[in-house]
N, C-alpha and C positions, 0 to 999 in steps of 0.2 A: 447504545450505538448512535453515532452521529449520522444524520440523514445525508446520504451521499449526493443528493440532489440540491442540498442547501447552498446558499451563496458561499463563495470561497471564504473560508475562515470563520463563518458564522457558527456560533456555538462550539468552537474548538479552542481549548486552552491547552497548555503544555501537558497537563495531567491526562487528558483524553486524546491527545494527538497521536496519529500513527507514527511509527518509526521507519526510517528508511531501511530497506532490506539489505542494502550494501554497506552503508557507513554507520547506521544506527542513530543518526540524528533525528530528533523530533521534528515533524513537519507541521509547522504552524503558520497559517496565512502565507503560504508560498505559491506564487504563480507558476513556478516550475515543477510543482508536484505532479508526479506521474503514477499511474496505477496499471499493473498488468493483471489481467483476469483470465482464468482458465477453468475448464470443467475437469474434475478428477473423480472417478467413481461416482458419478451422478451428483456431485457436490460442487458448488461454486467456490473457487479458491482465488486469492488475490495477494499481491505484494505491492507495497508502496515504495516510491523512490523520491528523493528530494529534487532530482533533476535528471536531465538526459545523460549526463556523465555517469551517474550512479546506475541508471537503467542500463546503459550500454555496458557497464562493467559487471553486471549481474551474470552469474554463470548458469542461471536457470535452476539452481538448487531449490528443491521444493516443488518445482513444476512436475506434475505427473506422478509424484511418489507419495502422495498423501500428506505431505507437509505443507506449511503455509497457512495463512489465515483462512478461516472458514466463514463464509457468509450465511450460513444457515444450517 
């Protein structure tokens, strides 16, 4: 797993980069990268987005229903 506190783009290449939850693009060294995080059933979940437009277009699918990436 990539350290989420690392410098933007540090240690991230396309093979390990997260995908945008809306459009599916790999997010590599993107200053517009957004992450939404929530707690579901005592687990931390998150979704990555390539920018505000994709974040705004997200329908919340996965939030609160056990889907989405798991941080632990």
